[in-house]
C-alpha positions as CSV (number, residue, x, y, z in Angstrom):
1,M,-10.7,-67.2,-116.7
2,R,-9.7,-65.9,-113.3
3,A,-11.3,-68.8,-111.5
4,A,-9.4,-71.2,-113.8
5,L,-6.1,-69.4,-113.0
6,L,-6.8,-69.5,-109.3
7,L,-7.7,-73.2,-109.5
8,G,-4.5,-74.0,-111.5
9,S,-2.3,-72.2,-109.0
10,C,-3.9,-74.0,-106.1
11,L,-3.4,-77.4,-107.8
12,F,0.3,-76.5,-108.5
13,G,0.7,-75.5,-104.9
14,L,-0.8,-78.8,-103.7
15,A,1.5,-80.7,-106.1
16,L,4.6,-79.0,-104.6
17,C,3.4,-79.7,-101.1
18,G,3.1,-83.4,-102.0
19,C,6.8,-83.5,-103.0
20,V,8.1,-82.0,-99.7
21,G,9.1,-85.4,-98.2
22,Y,10.8,-86.7,-101.4
23,R,14.5,-86.9,-101.4
24,L,16.6,-87.3,-104.5
25,G,19.5,-89.7,-104.1
26,P,20.5,-91.9,-101.2
27,T,18.3,-91.8,-98.1
28,N,21.0,-92.3,-95.6
29,G,22.7,-88.9,-96.1
30,Q,25.7,-90.2,-98.1
31,V,26.6,-89.0,-101.5
32,A,25.6,-91.6,-104.2
33,G,28.5,-93.8,-105.0
34,S,30.9,-92.3,-102.5
35,R,31.5,-95.7,-100.8
36,S,32.2,-99.0,-102.4
37,I,30.7,-102.4,-101.5
38,Q,32.0,-105.9,-102.2
39,I,29.5,-108.7,-102.3
40,N,31.1,-112.1,-101.9
41,P,29.4,-115.2,-103.2
42,F,27.0,-116.6,-100.7
43,Q,27.4,-120.0,-99.0
44,N,24.6,-122.5,-99.1
45,E,23.8,-124.7,-96.1
46,T,20.5,-126.0,-97.4
47,L,19.8,-129.2,-99.4
48,E,18.4,-127.1,-102.3
49,P,21.0,-126.8,-105.0
50,R,21.6,-123.8,-107.4
51,L,20.7,-121.0,-104.9
52,V,24.1,-119.3,-104.6
53,E,24.3,-117.7,-108.1
54,P,20.8,-116.3,-108.3
55,V,21.0,-114.8,-104.8
56,T,24.4,-113.3,-105.2
57,S,23.6,-111.9,-108.6
58,A,20.2,-110.5,-107.5
59,L,21.9,-108.7,-104.6
60,R,24.6,-107.2,-106.8
61,K,22.0,-106.0,-109.3
62,N,19.8,-104.4,-106.5
63,I,22.9,-102.6,-105.1
64,Q,23.7,-101.3,-108.5
65,R,20.1,-100.3,-109.2
66,D,19.9,-98.4,-105.9
67,G,23.1,-96.4,-106.6
68,T,24.0,-95.6,-103.0
69,Y,27.1,-97.7,-103.2
70,R,29.5,-98.5,-106.0
71,L,29.8,-102.2,-106.6
72,N,33.4,-103.4,-106.3
73,T,34.2,-106.7,-107.8
74,R,38.0,-106.7,-107.3
75,N,38.1,-107.5,-103.6
76,E,38.8,-103.9,-102.6
77,G,35.3,-102.7,-101.3
78,E,35.1,-100.5,-98.3
79,I,32.2,-102.6,-97.1
80,I,32.4,-106.4,-97.4
81,V,29.1,-108.3,-97.5
82,N,29.0,-112.1,-96.8
83,G,25.9,-114.2,-96.9
84,L,25.0,-117.7,-95.7
85,I,21.8,-119.3,-97.0
86,T,20.5,-121.1,-93.9
87,N,17.0,-122.2,-94.8
88,Y,14.9,-123.0,-97.9
89,D,11.2,-123.8,-97.0
90,R,8.2,-124.6,-99.1
91,S,4.8,-124.7,-97.5
92,G,1.3,-125.2,-99.0
93,L,-0.9,-122.2,-99.2
94,S,-3.9,-123.4,-101.1
95,F,-5.0,-126.9,-102.0
96,N,-6.7,-128.6,-104.9
97,P,-10.5,-128.3,-104.5
98,R,-10.9,-132.0,-105.4
99,D,-8.0,-133.3,-103.4
100,I,-7.4,-131.5,-100.1
101,L,-4.0,-133.3,-99.7
102,T,-2.5,-131.9,-102.8
103,P,-1.2,-128.3,-102.6
104,R,-1.9,-126.1,-105.6
105,D,0.0,-122.9,-104.4
106,F,3.1,-122.8,-102.3
107,Q,4.9,-120.1,-100.4
108,V,8.6,-120.5,-100.7
109,T,10.8,-118.8,-98.1
110,L,14.6,-118.3,-98.2
111,T,16.5,-117.3,-95.1
112,A,20.0,-115.9,-95.2
113,K,22.4,-114.7,-92.5
114,I,23.9,-111.5,-93.8
115,S,27.0,-109.8,-92.4
116,A,28.5,-106.5,-93.6
117,I,31.8,-105.3,-92.2
118,E,33.8,-102.1,-92.8
119,R,37.2,-103.2,-94.2
120,S,39.2,-100.3,-92.6
121,T,37.9,-100.6,-89.1
122,G,36.6,-104.2,-88.9
123,K,33.3,-102.8,-87.5
124,T,30.3,-105.0,-88.0
125,I,27.7,-102.9,-89.8
126,L,25.0,-105.5,-90.3
127,D,24.7,-109.0,-88.8
128,R,21.2,-110.5,-89.0
129,E,18.9,-113.0,-90.7
130,V,16.9,-111.8,-93.7
131,L,13.9,-113.4,-95.3
132,G,12.9,-113.5,-98.9
133,R,9.6,-115.1,-100.0
134,T,7.5,-115.7,-103.1
135,T,4.5,-117.8,-104.1
136,L,4.3,-120.3,-106.8
137,R,1.6,-122.3,-108.4
138,T,2.2,-125.8,-109.6
139,S,0.8,-127.0,-112.8
140,G,1.8,-130.6,-112.3
141,D,5.5,-130.2,-112.3
142,L,6.8,-128.9,-109.0
143,G,10.4,-128.9,-110.0
144,S,9.9,-126.7,-113.0
145,A,7.7,-124.3,-111.0
146,E,10.4,-124.0,-108.3
147,R,13.2,-123.4,-110.9
148,Q,11.0,-120.5,-112.3
149,A,10.3,-119.1,-108.9
150,I,13.9,-119.0,-107.6
151,P,14.9,-115.8,-109.4
152,Q,11.8,-114.1,-107.9
153,L,12.7,-115.5,-104.5
154,A,16.3,-114.3,-104.8
155,D,15.2,-110.8,-105.9
156,D,12.9,-110.5,-102.9
157,L,15.7,-111.4,-100.5
158,A,18.0,-109.0,-102.3
159,K,15.6,-106.1,-102.0
160,N,15.3,-106.8,-98.3
161,V,19.1,-106.9,-97.8
162,T,19.6,-103.8,-100.0
163,S,17.1,-101.9,-97.9
164,L,18.9,-102.9,-94.7
165,L,22.3,-101.9,-96.1
166,V,21.2,-98.6,-97.7
167,D,18.7,-97.4,-95.0
168,G,20.6,-98.8,-92.0
169,T,21.1,-96.6,-88.9
170,W,24.7,-97.5,-88.6
């Protein structure tokens, strides 16, 4: 009985030590929701249509899910985020075993130039290119496979942008 009690208290102590580095709430030292962010619809410079809505929507959802910033949709955000989709690339990853010229799996990459500016000061908080990527497997119809992969691609890009906005050293 005494050994079980000693073992239990040791395990409890180890569990508490494992949580020492965990922080509840935003990781950049701000109070959750203390600042608002406005995410403008992205612009698309690529030849691939129908990218603006999934990318903008995914970024807004990721910002809301994170909770560091309040999403402001009435053009009054303290931080204004603009995005320009500059590149959409699809490259073969693996090929059909019976036909080495026909790709079976593709890696799709989306590049966007993101800028975030403080409304009150005009200070540029973030200005850089961000990548999003996903893989897709074609089952004969590449167009359908790409349409199904675009939300995943947009979500990966949005996670990367959200991470830069939330954990930035600015």
